[in-house]
MARRO-994909 format. One record per atom (N, C-alpha, C): residue in three letters; x, z, y. Coordinates in steps of 0.2 Angstrom, whole numbers, plus 5000, padded with zeros to 4 digits. Atoms other than C-alpha are relative to their C-alpha. Layout:
# MARRO-994909
alaXZY ...
END
This chain:
# MARRO-994909
met500250014993 met519649904900 met500649985004 ser499450034997 ser520949794909 ser500050035007 glu500049984993 glu520449854927 glu500250075000 asn499749934999 asn521350004934 asn499550045004 val500549964996 val520050134940 val500350025006 phe499749974994 phe521250204952 phe500349955005 ser499850054995 ser521750044960 ser499549985005 gly500650014995 gly520050024968 gly499849934999 thr500250065001 thr519849854960 thr499449994995 val500550005005 val518549904947 val499349985003 ser500750024997 ser516849824949 ser499550064998 arg500649965001 arg515249924950 arg499749994993 arg500350025007 arg514649834934 arg500450034995 ser499649975005 ser516149884924 ser500150075000 phe500049935000 phe516250054930 phe499450044997 leu500649975003 leu514450094926 leu499949994993 lys500050025008 lys514550004909 lys500550054997 ala499549965003 ala516150104905 ala499750075000 gly500249935000 gly515350264911 gly499450014996 ala500649995004 ala513750234902 ala500250004992 phe499850005007 phe514650194886 phe500350074998 thr499749945002 thr515750354887 thr499450065000 ala500549955000 ala514150464891 ala499649994994 ala500550015006 ala513150384877 ala500450024994 val499649975005 val514550424865 val500050074999 val500049925000 val514650604870 val499350024999 ala500749975001 ala512750624871 ala499849994993 leu500250015007 leu512450544854 leu500450044995 ala499649965004 ala513850644846 ala499750075000 asn500349944999 asn512950794852 asn499250004999 gly500750015001 gly511250734847 gly499650005007 gly500350004993 gly510850704866 gly499649935001 tyr500550054998 tyr509850574875 tyr500549945001 glu499750064999 glu510450394876 glu500149985008 leu499950014993 leu511150344893 leu500349935001 arg499750064999 arg511350164898 arg499649975006 trp500350034995 trp510850044912 trp499849934998 pro500350065002 pro509749884910 pro500449945004 glu499750054997 glu510549714914 glu499749995007 glu500450014994 glu509249704928 glu500350045006 ala499749964995 ala510149844937 ala500649985004 phe499450034998 phe511649744941 phe500049945005 ala499950054995 ala512049634956 ala500749975000 asp499350034999 asp513449514959 asp500450045005 gln499549964996 gln514949604966 gln500149975007 asp499950034994 asp515149474979 asp499449985004 ser500650014996 ser513349464985 ser500050045007 pro500049974994 pro513049505003 pro499650075000 glu500449935000 glu512449685007 glu499550005006 glu500449984995 glu511049745017 glu499850075000 val500149935000 val510549915022 val499250015001 arg500749984999 arg508749985020 arg499950075000 tyr500149935000 tyr507950155023 tyr499450024997 thr500649975004 thr506850255013 thr500150085001 tyr499949925001 tyr506550445009 tyr499950014993 cys500049985007 cys506750534993 cys499450034998 asp500649965002 asp505350584982 asp500250034993 met499849975006 met506350664968 met499750085000 cys500449945001 cys505550834973 cys499349985001 asn500750015000 asn503850794980 asn499849965006 gln500150044994 gln503950694996 gln499850055006 val500149964994 val503650845007 val500650005005 pro499550004996 pro505350865014 pro500249935003 lys499950064997 lys505550675016 lys500749995002 cys499350004999 cys507450685015 cys500249925001 gly499950074999 gly508150525022 gly500549974996 ile499550045005 ile509050395011 ile500249945004 lys499750064998 lys510150255017 lys500249964994 ala499950035006 ala510150125003 ala500349935001 thr499750065000 thr511349985001 thr499849954995 val500350045005 val510549834993 val500349934999 lys499850075001 lys511149674985 lys499549974995 glu500450045005 glu510049544977 glu499450044999 gly500649965001 gly508549664979 gly500150064996 lys499949945004 lys509449794969 lys500450055004 ile499649944997 ile510049964976 ile500750014996 val499349995003 val511949984973 val500350065002 arg499749934997 arg512250144983 arg499450035004 val500449964996 val511250284990 val500450055004 glu499649954997 glu511850405003 glu499550035006 ala500449974995 ala511150525016 ala499949965007 arg500150034993 arg510350455032 arg500350045005 lys499649974995 lys511450495047 lys499849975007 asp500150044994 asp510550405061 asp499550055004 gly500549954997 gly509650565068 gly499450024996 trp500649975004 trp508450585054 trp500050074999 pro500049935000 pro507950765054 pro500250034993 asn499949975007 asn508050805035 asn500649974997 thr499450035003 thr509850775029 thr500450064999 pro499850055004 pro510950785019 pro499550004994 ile500450005006 ile510150735002 ile500450044995 cys499749955005 cys510450854987 cys500249954994 ser499850045006 ser511050804970 ser499549964997 lys500650035003 lys509350754965 lys499949935003 gly500050064996 gly509350624979 gly500549954998 leu499450045002 leu511050564974 leu499949974993 ala500150025007 ala510450544956 ala499449955000 ser500750045000 ser508850444961 ser500149934997 leu499950065003 leu509650284955 leu500050004992 gln500150005008 gln509750344937 gln499350004998 glu500750015001 glu507850364938 glu499849935001 leu500350074999 leu507550194946 leu500249954995 tyr499850055005 tyr508550104933 tyr500050024993 asp500049985007 asp508250204918 asp499649964996 pro500450045004 pro507850094904 pro499550034996 his500649975004 his506650214896 his499450015005 arg500549994996 arg505550204911 arg499449964997 leu500750035002 leu503650164908 leu499949945005 leu500150064995 leu503349984915 leu499449974999 tyr500650035001 tyr501749934908 tyr499450054997 pro500549965002 pro500050004904 pro500050014992 met500049995007 met499950084886 met499450034998 lys500549975003 lys498550134875 lys500250034993 arg499849975006 arg498550254860 arg499649964995 thr500350035006 thr498150174843 thr499950054994 asn500049955006 asn498350324832 asn499550065003 pro500549964998 pro496750434835 pro500250084999 thr499849935002 thr497650594828 thr500450025006 lys499649984994 lys498250694843 lys500450074997 ser499649955002 ser499750804837 ser500749995003 arg499350014998 arg501450834843 arg500549974995 asp499650035005 asp502150784827 asp499849934998 glu500250065002 glu501150624826 glu500249955005 asp499850064996 asp501650454833 asp499449975003 pro500650034997 pro500350404846 pro499849934998 gly500150075002 gly500650224841 gly499849965007 trp500150034993 trp500750174860 trp500149924999 glu500050085000 glu500349984862 glu499949985007 arg500050034994 arg500649884877 arg499349965001 ile500650044998 ile499049814886 ile500149975007 gly500050034994 gly498649714901 gly499750045005 trp500349964995 trp498149784918 trp499250005000 asp500850015000 asp496349714917 asp499750044995 glu500349965006 glu496049794900 glu500150085002 ala499949934998 ala496749964907 ala499550025005 tyr500449984994 tyr495749964923 tyr499250004997 asp500750015002 asp494149904914 asp499850064995 thr500149945004 thr494350044901 thr499950065004 ile500149934996 ile494650184913 ile499450005004 ala500650014996 ala493250124925 ala499450024995 gln500650005004 gln492050114910 gln499950074998 his500049945003 his492450284903 his499850055006 met500249964994 met492250364921 met499249995001 leu500750024999 leu490550274923 leu499650034995 asp500449985005 asp489950324906 asp499950085000 ala500149934999 ala490350504909 ala499650025006 lys500449994994 lys489550504926 lys499249994998 glu500750015001 glu487950434919 glu499750054995 lys500349965006 lys487850544903 lys500050085002 tyr499949934999 tyr488550714910 tyr500050025008 gly499949994993 gly488650694929 gly500749995002 ala499350024998 ala490050644940 ala500550065000 glu499549945000 glu490750824940 glu500350014993 ser499650005006 ser491250794922 ser500649965000 val499350044999 val492650684928 val500550035004 met499549964996 met494150774933 met500649965002 leu499450034997 leu495550704944 leu500550055002 tyr499449954999 tyr497250784945 tyr500649965003 cys499450034997 cys498750744956 cys500550055000 gly499449965001 gly500450824952 gly500549985005 asp499550024996 asp502050764959 asp500249934997 pro500049994993 pro502450654968 pro499350015003 lys500649984997 lys501050704980 lys499749955004 glu500250054995 glu500850544990 glu499349984998 pro500750035001 pro499250484981 pro499550055001 arg500649954999 arg498250644986 arg499549975004 gly500550034995 gly497350555000 gly499649954996 ala500450055004 ala496850414989 ala499650034995 ile500349975005 ile496350524975 ile499450045003 asn500549964996 asn495350634987 asn499449955002 arg500550054998 arg494450474993 arg499649984994 leu500450035007 leu494050414975 leu499550064998 ala500449945002 ala493350594971 ala499450005004 asn500649994996 asn492150594986 asn499649944999 leu500450065001 leu491650414984 leu499650004993 phe500349995007 phe491350444965 phe499550054999 gly500549955000 gly490450604968 gly500250064996 thr499849955004 thr491550724959 thr500450065004 pro499749954997 pro492050894965 pro500650034996 thr499549985005 thr493150914950 thr500749975001 asn499550044998 asn494650854959 asn500650055002 ser499549944999 ser496250964959 ser500749975001 asn499350025000 asn498150964961 asn500550054999 glu499549955003 glu499751054957 glu500050065005 ser499949944995 ser499551164973 ser499650064997 ser500349945003 ser498451274962 ser500550054997 cys499549965002 cys500051344956 cys500650015005 cys499450014995 cys501051314972 cys499850035007 met500049984993 met500951324991 met499450025003 met500649984997 met499151334994 met499850075000 ala500249935000 ala498951514989 ala500450045005 ala499649974995 ala500351565000 ala499849985007 gln500350024993 gln499651465015 gln499350045001 met500649975000 met497951545011 met500150075002 gly499849944998 gly498751715013 gly500150015007 ala499950004993 ala499351675030 ala499449995004 ala500650024997 ala497751595035 ala499550065001 met500449945000 met496851755031 met500250065004 val499749954995 val498051855042 val499949985007 phe500050024993 phe498251755057 phe499749935002 gly500450064999 gly497151595055 gly500449945000 glu499650065000 glu498551475053 glu500350004993 arg499650015006 arg499151405036 arg500749995001 ser499350014998 ser500951425036 ser500450044994 val499549975004 val502451465025 val500750025004 gly499549984996 gly503551505040 gly500449945004 ala499750054996 ala504751405051 ala500850035001 asp499349984999 asp506651405054 asp500250035006 pro499949974994 pro507451505067 pro500349955005 thr499850044995 thr507851435084 thr500650035004 glu499449974996 glu509251475097 glu499750065003 ala500349944998 ala508051605103 ala499950064995 ser500249955005 ser507851695087 ser500650054999 lys499549945001 lys508751865086 lys500150024992 ser500049985008 ser508251895067 ser499649944997 cys500450055004 cys507551795053 cys499950044993 leu500249975006 leu506551865038 leu499949954995 ile500150055006 ile506751755022 ile499750044994 trp500349965005 trp505551815009 trp499949954994 ser500150045006 ser505751734991 ser500249935001 leu499850075000 leu506651574995 leu500850005000 asn499350015001 asn508351514990 asn500249925003 pro499950074998 pro508651355001 pro500749974999 ala499450035002 ala510451344997 ala500049964994 trp500150045006 trp509851274980 trp499549955001 ser500650045000 ser508151204984 ser499949965006 met500250034993 met508251145002 met500749985003 ala499450024997 ala509951065006 ala499949985007 tyr500150024993 tyr509250985021 tyr499950055005 arg500249944996 arg508651155028 arg500650055001 phe499549955000 phe510151265023 phe500550005006 gly499650014995 gly511251195036 gly499850035007 asn500349974994 asn510051245050 asn500150085000 leu500049925001 leu510051425043 leu500850025001 leu499349984999 leu511951425043 leu500250005007 arg499950014993 arg512051365061 arg499750065004 ala500349944997 ala510851505066 ala500450064999 lys499549945002 lys511951635057 lys500650005005 asp499450014996 asp513451565067 asp499850025007 asn500249994993 asn512351585083 asn499850075001 gly500249934999 gly512051765080 gly499450034997 thr500649985003 thr510451775071 thr500150044994 lys499949955006 lys510351925059 lys499449984995 phe500450025005 phe509551895042 phe499850064995 ile500349965006 ile508451995030 ile499849964995 val500250045006 val508351915013 val499750044995 val500349965006 val507151975000 val500049954994 asp499950045006 asp507551914983 asp500350044994 pro499849965006 pro507752004966 pro500749984998 arg499350035002 arg509351894963 arg500550005006 ile499550024995 ile510951874972 ile500249935000 thr500050075000 thr510851694977 thr500649985005 pro499550024995 pro512051584987 pro499750015007 thr500349984994 thr510751615001 thr500150075002 val499949934999 val510951795000 val500850015002 glu499349994999 glu512851784999 glu500249975007 ser499850034994 ser512951665014 ser499750035007 leu500449994994 leu511651735026 leu499850085001 ala500349934999 ala511051915022 ala500450055003 asp499749944998 asp511452055033 asp499750064997 ile500449955005 ile510152155023 ile499749974995 his500350045006 his509752105005 his499550064997 leu500549965003 leu508152184998 leu499949974993 gln500050035007 gln508052164979 gln499450044996 pro500649975003 pro506252214974 pro499949984992 arg500250025007 arg505652224956 arg499549955000 pro500550065000 pro504652064952 pro499350035000 gly500749985000 gly502852084956 gly499950065005 thr500249954996 thr503052224969 thr500149995007 asp499950024993 asp503252124985 asp499550035005 gly500549984996 gly501652184992 gly500250075002 ala499849944999 ala502252364991 ala500650015005 leu499450004996 leu503852324999 leu499849995007 ala500250024993 ala503052245014 ala499650065003 leu500449944998 leu501852395016 leu500550065002 gly499549954999 gly503352505015 gly500449995007 ile499750024993 ile504252415030 ile499550015005 ala500549994995 ala502652415039 ala499950085002 his500049934999 his502552605037 his500550035005 val499449974995 val504252635045 val499949975007 met500150034994 met503852515059 met499550045004 leu500549964997 leu502252605063 leu500250075002 arg499749934999 arg503052775061 arg500450015005 asp499549994995 asp504452745072 asp499949965006 gly500150044994 gly503652635085 gly500349945001 leu499650065000 leu504552485080 leu499549944999 tyr500550065000 tyr503052365083 tyr499849985007 asp500250034994 asp502352265097 asp499350035002 ala500649974999 ala501052385103 ala499549965005 ala500450044996 ala500452265117 ala499649954996 phe500250055004 phe500252125105 phe499450034995 cys500549975005 cys499352235092 cys499350025003 glu500649984996 glu498152305105 glu499649945002 glu500450064998 glu497652135111 glu499749964994 trp500150055005 trp497652035095 trp499850024993 val500049985007 val497552145079 val499350034999 leu500749975002 leu495752175072 leu500150054994 gly499949955006 gly495752335061 gly500750035000 phe499349975000 phe497452395067 phe500050074998 glu499949935002 glu497052585066 glu499850014992 glu500150005007 glu496352555048 glu500649984996 phe499350025004 phe497952465043 phe500550055001 arg499549944999 arg498952605051 arg499950064995 ala500249945004 ala498052735041 ala500149984992 tyr499950035007 tyr498152625025 tyr500850014998 val499350005002 val500052615025 val500450075000 gln499749945000 gln500352795027 gln500250034994 asp499849985006 asp500452815009 asp500649974997 phe499450045003 phe501852685007 phe500650035004 thr499349984997 thr503352795012 thr500649974997 pro499450035003 pro505052735009 pro500250034993 glu499949975007 glu505252854995 glu499649984995 lys500550035005 lys503652804987 lys500149934998 val499950075001 val504052624989 val500649994996 glu499450015004 glu505752644981 glu499850014993 glu500249995006 glu504952714966 glu499649944997 ile500350065002 ile503852564965 ile500449944999 thr499650064999 thr505052424970 thr500750004997 trp499349995002 trp506752494965 trp500549995006 val499650014994 val507352454983 val500150075003 pro499849934997 pro508352604990 pro499650015007 ala500449984994 ala507352695004 ala500449995006 asp499650024994 asp508852675016 asp500049935002 lys500050074998 lys508752495015 lys499349985003 ile500750024997 ile506852485018 ile500050035008 glu499949974993 glu507252595034 glu500449955004 ala499550054996 ala508652475039 ala499649935002 ala500450074999 ala507552315037 ala499550015005 ala500549994995 ala506152395047 ala500350005007 gln499750004993 gln507352435061 gln500249945002 met499750074997 met508152265062 met499449965001 trp500650044999 trp506452175060 trp499650025007 gly500349974994 gly505652285074 gly500349995006 gln499650004994 gln507052285086 gln500349935002 glu499750064999 glu507852115084 glu499549955001 thr500650054998 thr506452015092 thr500249955005 pro500550035004 pro505951875093 pro500449994993 gly499850025007 gly506151845074 gly499649954996 ala500350065004 ala505851695063 ala499850034993 phe500249985006 phe504951705047 phe500049944995 ile500050055005 ile505151605031 ile499850034993 thr500249985007 thr504351615014 thr500049944996 ser500050065005 ser504151504999 ser499349984998 ala500750035002 ala502751404991 ala499750044994 ala500249985006 ala502651504975 ala500150074998 pro499849935004 pro503551664969 pro499650065002 thr500449944999 thr502551794979 thr499349994998 val500750005002 val500951724974 val499949984992 his500050015007 his501351704955 his500050074997 gly500149935002 gly500651874951 gly499350035001 ser500749984999 ser499151984951 ser500050035007 asn500149984993 asn498452034968 asn500449965005 ala499550044996 ala499451884975 ala499749995007 gly500350014993 gly498251854990 gly500250055004 asn499949944996 asn498452024996 asn500750025001 thr499250004999 thr500352024993 thr500249965006 gln499850054995 gln500551875004 gln499750035007 arg500249974994 arg499451955017 arg500450065003 ala499649944998 ala500452115017 ala500749975003 ile499450034997 ile502052005020 ile499949975007 cys500250034993 cys501251905034 cys499950055005 ser500249954995 ser500652065042 ser500750025004 leu499349984996 leu502552105047 leu500149955006 val499950054994 val502551945058 val499650035006 ala500449984995 ala501152015068 ala500250075003 leu499849934998 leu501752195069 leu500649995005 ala499450014995 ala503352135077 ala499949965006 gly500250044994 gly502452025089 gly500449935000 asn499650065001 asn503351875082 asn499649944999 leu500450055001 leu501851765081 leu499849965006 asp500150044994 asp501651615093 asp500450015006 val499549994994 val503251655103 val500649964998 thr499450045001 thr504751555106 thr500550044996 gly499549965004 gly506051605092 gly499650044994 gly500449975005 gly504651675081 gly499649954996 leu500350045004 leu503351595070 leu499549965005 pro500450034995 pro502551455080 pro499349984997 ile500750025002 ile500651405080 ile500049935002 asn500050074998 asn500751215080 asn499449975001 ala500650044998 ala499551095088 ala499849964994 gly500250045006 gly499650995072 gly500049925002 leu500050074999 leu499550805069 leu499449984998 pro500650025002 pro498150695067 pro499949974993 phe500050025007 phe498550665049 phe500350054996 thr499749955004 thr499150755034 thr500749994999 ala499350015002 ala500850775027 ala500149934996 phe499950065004 phe500550615017 phe499649945004 ala500250054995 ala499850515032 ala499349984998 asp500750025000 asp498050515027 asp499650045004 thr500449964995 thr496550575037 thr499450024996 met500649985003 met494950665034 met499549944999 ala500550065000 ala494050495038 ala500249964994 phe499850045006 phe495050405025 phe499850034994 glu500249975006 glu494750535012 glu499250004999 arg500749995000 arg492850525016 arg499750074999 val500249935001 val492650705018 val499350015002 asp500750004999 asp490950675025 asp499650004994 leu500450015006 leu490350625008 leu500050074996 tyr499949945004 tyr490950795001 tyr499450055002 gly500549964998 gly489650885012 gly499349974998 lys500650035001 lys488250755011 lys499850004992 gly500150005007 gly488450744992 gly499950074997 gly500149935003 gly488250934990 gly500550024995 leu499549995005 leu489950934980 leu500250075000 gln499849935000 gln490351114985 gln499550044995 ala500549975005 ala488751174975 ala500149984993 lys499950025006 lys489351084960 lys500750024997 arg499449995003 arg491051154958 arg500050054995 phe500049955006 phe491551244942 phe500450065002 asp499549954999 asp492851354950 asp499750055006 ala500349964995 ala491751434964 ala499950074998 glu500149935002 glu491351584954 glu500650044998 asp499449975002 asp493051614947 asp500550015005 phe499650004994 phe493951584963 phe499749995007 pro500550014994 pro492751614978 pro500449995006 val499650014994 val494151624991 val500349945000 trp499750075000 trp495051474985 trp499549955002 ala500650054999 ala493351374985 ala499850005007 tyr500250004993 tyr493051435003 tyr500549965004 phe499550034996 phe494651375009 phe500249934999 asn499850075002 asn494951214999 asn499449964997 lys500550055003 lys493951064994 lys500349974994 asn499750025007 asn495151034979 asn499850064996 met500249945005 met494651134963 met500650034999 gln499549965003 gln495751274957 gln500149984993 ala499950035007 ala496451194941 ala500250054995 asn499749965005 asn497151344932 asn499550024994 arg500449985005 arg495551374922 arg499749934997 phe500450055003 phe495151194917 phe500049994992 pro500150005008 pro495551224898 pro499350034998 glu500649975001 glu494051344899 glu499449955001 tyr500650054998 tyr492951214908 tyr499949954994 ile500050055006 ile493451084894 ile499650044994 asp500349975006 asp492951214880 asp499350015001 glu500749994999 glu491351244889 glu499649945001 gly500350065000 gly490951064889 gly499849975007 lys500250024993 lys490951044908 lys500449945002 ile499550064998 ile492450914909 ile500049964994 lys500050055005 lys492350764898 lys500649955000 val499550064999 val493550634906 val500550035005 met499549974995 met495250674915 met500549945002 met499550054998 met496350564925 met500550045004 met499549974997 met498050624930 met500549965003 trp499550044997 trp499350564942 trp500650055001 gly499549965000 gly501050644939 gly499950074997 gly500149945003 gly500450784928 gly500550024995 asn499549975005 asn501450904918 asn499850074998 ala500349945003 ala500751034907 ala500550065000 met499549945001 met502351134907 met500050045007 met500149964994 met501951194925 met499650074999 trp500449945001 trp500751324917 trp500450044994 pro499749965005 pro501451464907 pro499849994993 gln500350025007 gln500251434892 gln499949934999 ser500050075000 ser500751254891 ser499649974994 asp500450025006 asp500051234873 asp499350005001 val500750004999 val498351284879 val499849945004 tyr500250054996 tyr498351154892 tyr500049934997 gln499950075004 gln499051014881 gln499449994995 lys500550005005 lys497751054868 lys499349985003 ala500650014997 ala496351054880 ala499949935002 ile500050074998 ile496750884887 ile499949964993 gly500150045006 gly496750824869 gly499350004997 lys500749995002 lys494950884867 lys499549955004 leu500450044996 leu494350764880 leu499749944997 glu500350065003 glu493250614876 glu500549945002 phe499550054997 phe494550514887 phe500450035005 ser499549974996 ser496150554896 ser500549945001 ala499550054999 ala497350444905 ala500550035006 ala499549974995 ala498950474916 ala500449955003 ala499550044997 ala500050384928 ala500750045000 asp499449975001 asp501850424925 asp500649965000 tyr499450045000 tyr503650364926 tyr500249994993 tyr499750005007 tyr503950394907 tyr499450024995 ile500349975005 ile503150424891 ile500350064998 arg499649945001 arg503550604890 arg499850034994 arg500149975007 arg503650664872 arg500150085000 gly499849935001 gly503750834866 gly499550055003 arg500449944997 arg503050984876 arg499749985007 thr500450024994 thr502250874890 thr499349984998 ile500750015001 ile500550794890 ile499949934996 ser500150075002 ser500950614883 ser499650004993 trp500350005007 trp500450664865 trp499350015000 thr500749995000 thr498750714870 thr499649955003 leu500450054995 leu498250564881 leu499749944996 cys500350065003 cys497250404877 cys500349945003 phe499750064997 phe498050294890 phe500650035005 leu499449984995 leu499650294901 leu500149935004 trp499850064996 trp500050174915 trp500650025005 pro499449994997 pro501650164925 pro499950015008 cys499949994993 cys502150224943 cys500649965003 ala499450024997 ala503350144955 ala500350065003 thr499649944997 thr504750254961 thr500049995008 ser500050004992 ser505050284980 ser500349945002 ala499650064998 ala506250134981 ala499649944999 trp500350065002 trp504950014974 trp499349995005 arg500750004996 arg503450054986 arg500150025007 arg500049984993 arg503050075004 arg499650074999 ser500349935001 ser502250245008 ser499550015006 pro500449984994 pro501050325020 pro500450005006 ser499650004994 ser502450345032 ser500449945000 ser499750065000 ser502850165033 ser500649995005 ala499550004995 ala503850185049 ala500750034997 ala499449965002 ala505050305039 ala500249974993 arg499850025006 arg505150205023 arg499849934999 ser500250075002 ser505150025017 ser500249994993 thr499850015007 thr505249945000 thr500749985000 cys499350005000 cys507049954996 cys500349954994 ala499750045006 ala507249864979 ala499449974997 ser500550045003 ser506349734969 ser499950034993 pro500149975007 pro505449794952 pro500449954995 trp499650035004 trp506549744938 trp499749984993 cys500350025006 cys505249714925 cys499949934999 arg500050075001 arg504849544918 arg499649965006 pro500350034994 pro504449414932 pro499249994999 arg500750025001 arg502749364924 arg499650075001 glu500449934999 glu502249554926 glu500150025007 arg499849974994 arg502949574943 arg499450015005 arg500650004995 arg501349534953 arg499650064998 ala500449955002 ala500349654943 ala500450075001 arg499649944999 arg501749784944 arg500050025007 thr500049994993 thr501849764963 thr499350015002 thr500749984998 thr499949764964 thr499950074999 arg500149935002 arg500049934956 arg500450045005 ser499549984995 ser501349964970 ser500150075000 cys499949935004 cys501150144965 cys499450004996 ser500649995004 ser499950154951 ser499650065002 asn500349944997 asn499650314959 asn499449985005 trp500550014995 trp498550224972 trp499549954997 ala500550055003 ala497650094961 ala499350025000 val500749985001 val496050184956 val499850035007 gly500249974994 gly496050284972 gly499849955006 trp500250054995 trp495950134984 trp499549954997 gly500550055003 gly495050024972 gly499450034997 trp500649975003 trp493550134969 trp499549954999 lys500650045001 lys492349994971 lys500149964993 arg500050035006 arg493049924955 arg499550034995 ile500549965005 ile491950054946 ile499349965000 ala500650045000 ala490549944952 ala500149924999 ser499950075001 ser491349774951 ser500749994998 ala499450015002 ala492849734941 ala500449945004 ala499750064997 ala493149564949 ala500250025008 ala499849984993 ala493049634967 ala500650055000 trp499449955000 trp494249774962 trp500649965000 arg499450045001 arg495549644956 arg500249975007 arg499950034994 arg495349554972 arg500350055006 arg499849954995 arg495449704983 arg500850034999 ser499349975001 ser497049774974 ser500549955002 lys499550054998 lys497949604976 lys500149995007 thr500050004993 thr497449604994 thr500450055003 phe499649944998 phe498149774996 phe500849994999 cys499350025002 cys499749714988 cys500349965006 arg499850044995 arg499949575001 arg500150035007 arg500049984993 arg499549675016 arg500550065001 gln499649954999 gln500949795013 gln500649995005 asp499550014995 asp502049715026 asp500150055006 trp500049954995 trp501549845039 trp499650064997 ala500549955002 ala500149945030 ala500350064997 leu499949945004 leu500150115024 leu499649994993 pro500450015007 pro499650115005 pro499350025001 cys500749995000 cys497850105003 cys499749995006 arg500250014993 arg497650045021 arg499950065003 ile500049944996 ile497850215027 ile500149995007 cys499950024993 cys498450135043 cys499449985003 ala500650024997 ala496750075046 ala499650065003 thr500349944997 thr496150255050 thr500450035005 ile499549984995 ile497650285061 ile500249955005 pro499950054996 pro497550175076 pro500850005002 arg499350014997 arg499250105082 arg500150035006 gly499949964993 gly499950205096 gly499850075000 thr500249935000 thr499250365090 thr500650055000 ser499549955000 ser500250515095 ser499750075000 ser500349935001 ser500150695092 ser500150045007 pro499949974994 pro499850815106 pro500650045000 pro499449964999 pro501350915113 pro499850074998 thr500149935002 thr501651085106 thr500450045005 ala499749954995 ala501951225119 ala500350054996 ser499649945003 ser503151365115 ser499550064999 arg500549955001 arg501651485118 arg499449975002 arg500650034998 arg499851435118 arg499750055006 thr500349964995 thr498751485133 thr499550054997 ala500449955002 ala497651635131 ala499449984997 ser500750035002 ser496051535129 ser500149974993 thr499950045006 thr496751425116 thr500250054994 arg499849955005 arg497551575106 arg499450034998 arg500649975002 arg495851655106 arg499649964996 ala500450045004 ala495051505099 ala500350004993 val499750005006 val496351505085 val499950074996 tyr500149935003 tyr496151695081 tyr499350025000 ala500649985000 ala494351705084 ala499750024993 arg500349985007 arg493551805069 arg499350045001 thr500649974999 thr492151895078 thr499449965003 gly500550054997 gly491251745085 gly500149934996 ser499950075002 ser491151555083 ser500849994999 pro499350025001 pro492851485076 pro500249965006 ala499850054994 ala492751365091 ala500050045007 ser500149964993 ser492451505104 ser500750015003 thr499449994996 thr493651525118 thr499950075004 arg500149944997 arg492951695123 arg500550054997 pro499449965002 pro494251835122 pro499850054995 val500249965006 val493651905105 val500549994994 gly499650025006 gly495051835094 gly500550064999 lys499549955001 lys496051965085 lys500349984992 trp499750015007 trp497251955069 trp499650054996 asn500449965004 asn496252025055 asn500450044995 ser499749965004 ser497052175046 ser499650044996 ser500549955002 ser495452255040 ser499950004993 val500150005007 val495452205022 val500650034997 lys499449965002 lys496552325013 lys500349964993 ser499650035006 ser497852265000 ser499850044994 
END
């Protein structure tokens, strides 16, 4: 290589090629994966640059960490954190590595069908490239056949990560008439949010401290690793004098950087630890008596219940020293207002998880840290979801009109889940397949490795009459690809617009063959294709016209015309630091109509852990 890397004259093309060659040699020598870039990933070094903005989807598009992309000839040549006031910044190593995914030569670019009917991890599926029309015709026909033969509920839809297609998939499910519609939140945030909702009527996993926060309780979260965009705010709060209690079995960078008190419970004993802290708060008067008197339903029953959870008893259960439990209760009860942060999954990945989360959330109410400045806010909310769809777009009205709740397979197994969520709890779908209830399955971003018994889930998918998935890759080995009948590709974040079109634009041109580009762009995220084009199930020609129209209308539109359900100029109502008494009573009402503004609302602590 004649160019001197240290002279600054090396071209991007030469640097990447040299780096790829070196990495490839090392990887192959160690039996690793091939690393290279396709020719289509490179732009002329002298081409003019332009800057475009998007957000990262390497996690799941919930944080929406801002990305500033430098583009040449329709190709992204550099990504960096957005620094123009965008709230979620900086981007982490995953965001910085997003170009590797965007230009990975192993990406799935075309629909594929299985030619080998034998489904085994050791068998070559014999994937064969097919056209989009054949893929859509086949998928639609299998869905229709199952609906006619077994009922619409025999068709299961599933959305994993990225989460953006959820709204479109929910729409498809309601229009098609299947309640067997689920997502990865079956193992993630929804259970934690339900625990909060059962305590104080608001789905929440907490909020960061503000300048008014004197303390902050972080339970089962390590944002130093998982939330780079958020960790800086916590460090600033620490510098501002906020005191931190961190609950985590491990000694993490978050613990080392923030914790004034670190509680290390034995995994699975979080509920007992929370009740032990509550015991000390109630014993020593370290709670907001006025708040509890006005707002807490079943307070005396709760007080009686936690009497058995003495610090000494809790130490036996959790292995957390009794003096640390005492110290945490002192800090949380005295240093108010206090912020509360928990995570999406760890506390609810265990037995009695719902009541564990309720016990943890009870500490927020006991300290009077609910709906106060510097505590856990109750937000007025937005007129759309985190993925910018609405109930109107999802056609939730058809869920009720079609009697879909009564057709759910999970209602008996997970009654509380079924009460709170219109999406099916997915954890028992292998049993539903074995019982002959599910015959066809469509997956967007699915990965069987998210379940502990991954082999059980993989084999269950292989038993279906038909299964198809949208993905970035043909994932071999221990994922789901070897069990599927069809695969079709997804566009990455940089190739598509999103529900939040004001926050993201198409940054790069797809680099597959030009003759396929229109179909590829029409698929603009194959995540959306079936979801928006549900009428294709009735008319193939109409579907094709609709999907092409959708492609052309992306100059302003949110994918799947979500924008049509959100009028331009729509704004969210302002959020007050503390709600009026009448509004709060409506939120917490549990002894009358949920919409009541009568002074009857109280936090419910009456169901024992």
